[in-house]
C-alpha positions as CSV (number, residue, x, y, z in Angstrom):
1,M,26.9,18.3,34.3
2,K,24.1,19.9,32.1
3,V,25.6,18.2,29.1
4,V,25.4,14.8,30.9
5,Y,21.7,15.5,31.8
6,F,21.0,16.5,28.2
7,F,22.7,13.4,26.8
8,V,20.8,11.1,29.2
9,A,17.5,12.8,28.3
10,F,18.3,12.4,24.6
11,L,19.0,8.7,25.0
12,A,15.7,8.2,26.9
13,L,13.8,10.0,24.1
14,V,15.5,8.0,21.3
15,S,14.9,4.7,23.2
16,S,11.2,5.5,23.7
17,I,10.8,6.2,20.0
18,A,12.7,3.1,19.0
19,F,10.5,0.8,21.1
20,A,7.2,2.5,20.5
21,Y,6.1,0.1,17.8
22,D,7.3,-3.2,16.4
23,P,11.1,-3.5,16.1
24,S,12.6,-2.9,12.7
25,P,13.9,-6.0,11.0
26,L,17.6,-6.5,10.6
27,Q,17.2,-9.0,7.7
28,D,15.2,-9.3,4.5
29,F,12.5,-11.4,6.3
30,C,11.9,-13.6,9.3
31,V,9.0,-15.9,8.3
32,A,7.3,-17.2,11.5
33,T,7.5,-21.0,12.0
34,N,6.5,-23.6,14.6
35,E,9.5,-25.7,13.7
36,I,11.9,-24.5,16.5
37,N,14.9,-26.8,15.8
38,G,17.7,-24.5,14.9
39,A,15.3,-21.5,14.5
40,V,16.0,-18.0,15.9
41,F,13.4,-16.4,18.2
42,V,12.6,-12.8,17.0
43,N,9.8,-10.6,18.2
44,G,7.6,-13.3,19.7
45,K,8.1,-15.8,16.8
46,F,10.7,-18.3,15.6
47,C,12.2,-17.6,12.2
48,K,12.1,-20.1,9.4
49,N,15.3,-21.0,7.7
50,P,15.5,-18.4,4.9
51,K,16.6,-21.2,2.5
52,L,13.3,-22.9,3.1
53,V,11.1,-19.8,2.6
54,K,8.7,-19.8,-0.3
55,A,6.2,-17.4,-1.9
56,E,3.3,-18.9,0.0
57,D,4.8,-17.7,3.2
58,F,3.8,-14.1,2.1
59,F,0.4,-14.9,0.6
60,K,-3.2,-15.3,1.7
61,H,-6.5,-15.2,-0.1
62,V,-9.2,-13.3,1.8
63,D,-12.9,-14.3,1.2
64,P,-15.8,-12.1,2.2
65,G,-16.8,-12.4,5.8
66,N,-20.0,-14.0,7.0
67,T,-22.1,-11.1,8.4
68,S,-25.1,-13.2,9.6
69,N,-24.5,-12.5,13.3
70,K,-25.9,-10.2,16.0
71,L,-23.6,-7.4,14.9
72,G,-24.1,-7.7,11.2
73,S,-20.4,-7.4,10.6
74,K,-17.3,-9.6,10.2
75,V,-13.6,-8.7,10.7
76,T,-11.2,-10.9,8.8
77,P,-7.7,-10.2,10.2
78,V,-4.6,-10.6,8.1
79,A,-1.8,-10.5,10.7
80,V,1.3,-12.6,11.5
81,T,-0.9,-15.5,12.5
82,E,-2.5,-15.6,9.0
83,I,0.6,-14.6,7.0
84,P,3.9,-15.9,8.6
85,G,5.9,-13.6,6.4
86,L,4.6,-10.6,8.2
87,N,6.8,-11.4,11.2
88,T,9.1,-8.4,12.1
89,L,7.6,-6.3,9.2
90,G,5.4,-4.1,11.6
91,I,2.2,-4.1,9.5
92,S,-1.0,-6.0,9.1
93,L,-4.5,-5.4,7.8
94,A,-8.1,-6.6,8.1
95,R,-11.1,-6.9,5.8
96,I,-14.3,-5.7,7.4
97,D,-17.7,-6.8,5.8
98,F,-20.9,-5.1,6.9
99,A,-24.5,-6.1,6.3
100,P,-27.0,-3.2,6.2
101,K,-26.9,-1.5,9.6
102,G,-24.0,-3.7,10.5
103,L,-21.7,-2.5,13.3
104,N,-18.0,-3.1,14.1
105,P,-18.5,-2.3,17.8
106,P,-16.4,0.1,20.0
107,H,-12.9,-1.5,20.4
108,T,-9.3,-0.6,20.7
109,H,-6.0,-1.9,19.2
110,P,-3.4,-1.7,22.0
111,R,-0.4,-2.1,19.7
112,G,-1.3,-0.3,16.5
113,S,-2.8,2.7,14.8
114,E,-5.3,2.0,12.1
115,I,-6.0,3.6,8.7
116,L,-9.3,2.6,7.1
117,I,-10.4,2.9,3.4
118,V,-14.0,2.2,2.3
119,L,-14.2,0.0,-0.8
120,E,-18.0,-0.2,-1.0
121,G,-20.9,1.4,0.8
122,T,-21.3,4.2,3.4
123,L,-19.9,4.1,7.0
124,Y,-20.3,6.3,10.0
125,V,-17.0,6.0,11.9
126,G,-15.5,7.6,14.9
127,F,-13.0,7.5,17.8
128,V,-13.0,9.0,21.3
129,A,-10.0,10.9,22.6
130,S,-8.5,10.1,26.1
131,N,-9.6,11.8,29.3
132,Q,-6.9,14.4,28.9
133,N,-8.6,15.6,25.8
134,N,-12.1,15.6,27.4
135,N,-13.1,12.3,25.7
136,T,-13.8,14.3,22.6
137,L,-15.7,12.3,19.9
138,F,-14.4,12.6,16.3
139,T,-16.8,11.3,13.7
140,K,-17.2,11.2,9.9
141,V,-19.5,9.7,7.3
142,L,-17.3,7.9,4.8
143,N,-18.2,6.9,1.2
144,K,-16.4,4.7,-1.3
145,G,-12.8,5.8,-1.6
146,D,-12.7,7.8,1.6
147,V,-9.9,7.2,4.2
148,F,-10.0,7.7,8.0
149,V,-7.3,7.2,10.7
150,F,-7.8,5.9,14.2
151,P,-4.9,6.7,16.6
152,V,-3.3,3.8,18.5
153,G,-5.1,2.7,21.7
154,L,-8.2,4.9,21.3
155,I,-11.8,3.5,21.3
156,H,-13.3,3.5,17.8
157,F,-16.1,2.0,15.8
158,Q,-17.7,1.7,12.3
159,L,-21.4,1.5,11.5
160,N,-22.9,0.8,8.1
161,V,-25.4,3.6,7.5
162,G,-26.0,2.9,3.8
163,T,-28.8,0.9,2.3
164,G,-26.7,-2.0,1.1
165,N,-23.6,-4.0,2.1
166,A,-20.3,-2.3,2.9
167,I,-16.7,-3.3,2.7
168,A,-13.6,-1.7,4.2
169,I,-9.9,-2.5,4.5
170,A,-8.0,-1.5,7.6
171,G,-4.2,-1.2,7.7
172,L,-2.5,-1.4,11.1
173,S,0.9,-0.4,12.2
174,S,1.8,-3.7,13.9
175,Q,2.2,-7.3,12.8
176,N,0.0,-8.2,15.8
177,P,-2.0,-5.1,16.8
178,G,-4.4,-6.9,19.1
179,V,-8.1,-6.0,19.7
180,I,-10.1,-5.3,22.9
181,T,-13.8,-5.2,22.2
182,I,-15.2,-2.9,25.0
183,A,-18.5,-4.7,25.7
184,N,-16.9,-8.1,25.7
185,A,-14.1,-7.0,28.0
186,L,-16.4,-5.4,30.6
187,F,-19.4,-7.8,30.6
188,G,-18.0,-11.0,29.1
189,S,-14.7,-11.4,30.9
190,T,-13.6,-14.7,32.5
191,P,-14.3,-14.6,35.4
192,F,-16.8,-11.7,35.5
193,I,-15.7,-8.4,36.9
194,S,-17.2,-7.8,40.3
195,S,-20.7,-6.3,40.1
196,E,-19.7,-3.9,42.9
197,V,-17.1,-2.5,40.5
198,L,-19.4,-2.2,37.5
199,T,-22.5,-0.9,39.3
200,K,-20.4,1.9,40.7
201,A,-18.5,2.6,37.5
202,F,-21.6,2.9,35.4
203,Q,-23.9,4.3,38.2
204,V,-26.6,1.6,37.6
205,D,-28.1,-1.0,39.8
206,N,-27.1,-4.6,39.9
207,S,-30.0,-5.8,37.7
208,V,-28.6,-3.9,34.8
209,I,-25.2,-5.5,35.2
210,D,-26.7,-9.0,35.6
211,Y,-28.7,-8.4,32.4
212,L,-25.6,-7.4,30.4
213,E,-23.5,-10.2,31.7
214,K,-26.1,-12.7,30.5
215,Q,-25.9,-11.5,26.9
216,F,-23.9,-13.4,24.3
217,W,-21.0,-11.1,23.5
218,Y,-20.2,-12.1,19.9
219,D,-16.5,-11.7,18.8
220,N,-16.6,-10.7,15.2
221,N,-12.8,-11.0,14.8
């Protein structure tokens, strides 16, 4: 009987690992397409006929992002929506441009870990651990060539603390990692979260919540 229990536990462990991230492809590629006639549906997208696949399906040029906004930053994602050839490959990236003092505000990626490399400038970056790890804050000042990792699902941020512009590239462990910007989610949801919930959660009076909900929560993705 102990052998049976061990076998069941082993299968559960293997299954949890196998489905923790994007599924591994069982073919060379599965280029996403909106043409569904005769296409196969894989991992949320239909696959293009491999005989019709071309190099452009795996290519995209990324221009510098426009940082003339309230945050002073711009995230340019390169995920499966931007490059159809990323479908089933389990990776994506983003270019992040920062004006002086520009901020990529606290956010999470629910479906992917992130590794960041600074190409230009100086960034103050960090992430916050979960409740079980006492919400410990891990921070570092990064310069050109430095790399930092943000674990999947944890709140993290990047702030330009240099005197000039900054550029970073983020690699993510999902073709569609998703993003939840904390301020937008709490104070810019549709419809609004009940003031009774937010006033009690943040231990502030209703006027503070009203003020925050009236702000324009810019989405820099």
